[in-house]
C-alpha positions in Angstrom: 37.7 59.1 -53.6 35.7 56.4 -52.3 33.5 56.9 -49.0 34.0 54.3 -46.5 30.7 54.0 -44.9 31.1 51.8 -41.1 28.9 48.9 -40.5 25.6 49.1 -38.6 25.4 48.6 -35.2 29.0 49.5 -34.9 30.1 51.3 -31.6 29.9 55.3 -33.2 33.0 57.0 -33.2 33.7 59.8 -30.1 35.8 63.0 -31.0 38.4 64.2 -28.1 37.2 67.0 -28.1 35.9 67.7 -24.6 38.2 69.3 -22.1 37.7 66.2 -19.7 38.5 63.7 -22.5 41.4 65.7 -23.6 42.9 65.5 -19.7 42.1 61.9 -19.8 43.4 61.3 -22.8 46.8 63.3 -21.9 47.5 61.2 -18.5 46.7 58.1 -20.1 50.0 55.9 -20.1 48.9 53.0 -22.3 45.5 51.4 -24.0 44.0 48.9 -21.9 44.6 45.7 -23.5 42.2 43.8 -25.4 42.8 40.6 -27.3 40.4 37.9 -29.1 39.7 35.0 -27.4 39.7 31.3 -28.7 35.5 31.7 -28.3 33.2 32.6 -31.0 29.5 34.0 -30.2 27.0 32.0 -32.3 23.8 33.4 -33.0 21.8 30.8 -34.4 22.6 28.8 -30.7 21.7 31.8 -28.2 18.8 32.9 -29.9 17.5 29.4 -29.9 16.7 29.5 -26.0 13.0 30.4 -25.3 13.5 32.4 -22.6 14.8 34.7 -25.6 11.1 36.1 -26.4 10.2 38.2 -28.9 13.5 39.8 -30.4 13.9 43.7 -31.2 15.1 44.8 -34.2 18.4 45.3 -33.0 18.8 41.3 -32.4 17.2 40.1 -35.3 19.8 42.2 -37.0 22.5 40.1 -35.0 21.2 36.5 -35.8 22.2 37.4 -39.1 25.6 38.6 -38.6 26.3 34.5 -38.4 29.5 33.6 -36.0 31.8 36.9 -34.5 35.3 36.2 -32.6 34.7 37.3 -29.1 37.0 39.4 -27.0 38.3 40.3 -23.3 39.1 43.3 -22.2 42.4 44.4 -19.5 40.1 45.8 -16.1 41.7 48.4 -13.8 39.3 48.0 -10.6 37.8 50.4 -9.0 38.2 50.1 -5.2 34.7 48.5 -3.8 36.2 46.5 -1.5 36.4 42.9 -3.5 39.3 44.2 -5.5 42.6 42.3 -4.6 45.3 44.3 -2.0 47.8 44.1 -5.7 44.3 45.9 -7.4 44.2 48.2 -5.3 47.5 49.4 -5.0 47.6 49.4 -8.7 44.9 51.7 -8.6 45.8 54.4 -6.2 49.5 54.5 -7.4 47.9 55.0 -10.8 45.8 57.8 -10.6 46.3 61.4 -11.6 44.3 64.5 -11.8 42.0 64.9 -14.2 39.9 67.4 -14.2 40.2 68.2 -10.5 39.3 64.5 -9.5 42.3 61.8 -8.8 41.0 59.3 -11.5 43.1 56.4 -13.0 43.0 56.9 -16.3 42.5 53.1 -18.0 39.6 52.9 -15.2 36.6 52.6 -17.0 34.5 52.6 -13.6 35.6 55.7 -12.4 34.3 57.5 -15.5 30.7 56.0 -14.7 31.1 56.4 -11.3 31.4 60.6 -11.6 29.2 60.9 -14.5 26.6 59.4 -12.4 27.3 61.3 -9.4 26.9 64.3 -11.5 23.8 62.9 -13.1 21.9 61.9 -10.0 19.0 61.3 -10.6 18.3 63.1 -13.5 19.8 60.7 -16.2 16.9 57.8 -15.5 13.9 60.2 -15.3 12.7 60.4 -18.4 9.1 61.4 -17.4 9.7 65.1 -16.3 11.1 67.6 -18.9 14.5 69.1 -18.8 14.7 72.4 -17.5 17.6 74.3 -19.0 19.5 74.1 -15.8 18.7 69.9 -15.5 20.5 69.8 -19.3 23.5 71.5 -17.8 24.0 69.3 -15.1 23.7 66.5 -17.6 25.8 68.0 -20.0 28.5 68.0 -17.3 28.0 64.0 -16.5 27.6 63.4 -20.4 31.7 64.7 -20.0 32.6 62.6 -18.1 30.8 59.3 -19.8 32.2 60.7 -23.2 36.4 60.8 -21.9 35.6 57.1 -20.6 33.9 55.5 -24.2 37.2 57.8 -25.6 39.6 55.7 -23.5 38.1 52.8 -24.5 38.1 53.8 -27.7 42.1 53.5 -27.7 41.7 49.8 -26.9 39.0 48.5 -29.6 39.6 48.4 -33.4 37.4 50.5 -35.1 34.9 49.9 -36.2 34.7 47.1 -33.6 32.6 44.4 -35.8 33.4 41.5 -33.1 31.7 40.4 -29.5 32.9 41.9 -26.4 30.3 39.9 -24.3 28.8 41.2 -20.9 29.0 37.8 -19.5 32.7 38.2 -19.2 33.4 40.2 -16.2 36.3 42.1 -17.1 34.3 43.7 -19.8 31.8 44.7 -17.5 33.2 48.2 -17.1 33.4 49.1 -21.0 29.6 48.1 -21.3 29.1 50.0 -17.6 30.6 53.5 -19.9 29.0 52.7 -23.3 25.6 52.6 -21.3 25.8 55.3 -18.8 26.8 57.7 -22.5 23.7 56.5 -23.8 21.7 56.6 -20.9 22.9 60.2 -20.2 22.7 61.0 -23.8 19.2 59.6 -24.0 18.0 62.5 -21.7 19.5 65.0 -24.0 19.1 64.0 -27.4 17.3 60.4 -28.0 17.3 59.9 -31.5 21.4 60.7 -30.6 21.4 57.7 -28.0 19.7 54.7 -30.1 22.9 54.1 -32.4 24.9 53.7 -28.8 22.8 51.3 -27.4 22.1 49.7 -30.9 26.3 49.2 -30.5 26.0 47.1 -27.1 23.2 45.0 -28.3 26.0 43.8 -31.6 28.7 44.2 -29.1 27.1 42.0 -26.1 23.8 40.4 -27.5 23.4 38.7 -23.6 22.8 42.9 -22.9 23.4 42.3 -19.1 22.2 46.3 -19.0 19.5 46.2 -21.2 20.3 48.1 -24.4 17.6 46.3 -26.1 14.3 47.7 -24.1 15.0 50.9 -25.6 14.4 49.4 -28.8 11.1 47.5 -27.4 8.6 50.3 -26.9 8.5 53.9 -28.5 10.5 56.2 -25.9 10.1 59.3 -24.5 10.8 62.2 -26.3 12.3 65.6 -24.5 14.4 67.0 -27.3 13.0 70.2 -28.3 16.6 71.3 -27.6 18.2 69.5 -30.3 
């Protein structure tokens, strides 16, 4: 039997095994819509900008891929005061009880907000070694980010080899939830997080959340429990 190799740089697949993700997928009435647009990402044009500076390893890999189609995602707004009345009503009427939280199952930003809320400052404090208690907190936060990523996975083909650019506002919740998963995972198991950061650069070379910087300099390692 021929073994199928997932292309390097594509978003890894998360098995929906956690309690939160199983709850979320059970409540998910349908996946978020995602579609190819008429646009294509041209790496030669993009990286010709002198402001790009020295390219990191993932960016050099992306440059070699050539033109790729761009995609756009449906967005369910997390109420923040800037949403329309219709978006606010869609969120509140769509909320379901997921692991004890009232969440719209298709709102990716909701999973991100809960994940970061649980993690507090632990997710972005790499200079302090984690205690076992810290790891338990981060593991709980990771479950919520994992749920958001698994919801996203229902909408994109696997492996996803095209572009989902961050500059498109409706795509940003997808990148935020991937970045939340990767950055929290990085505090727990740094090496395991790198494929997730790499996938963000592949999906969105404009990289609005700075995933490429994890490849620019050596990162601290606190993985003695890995």
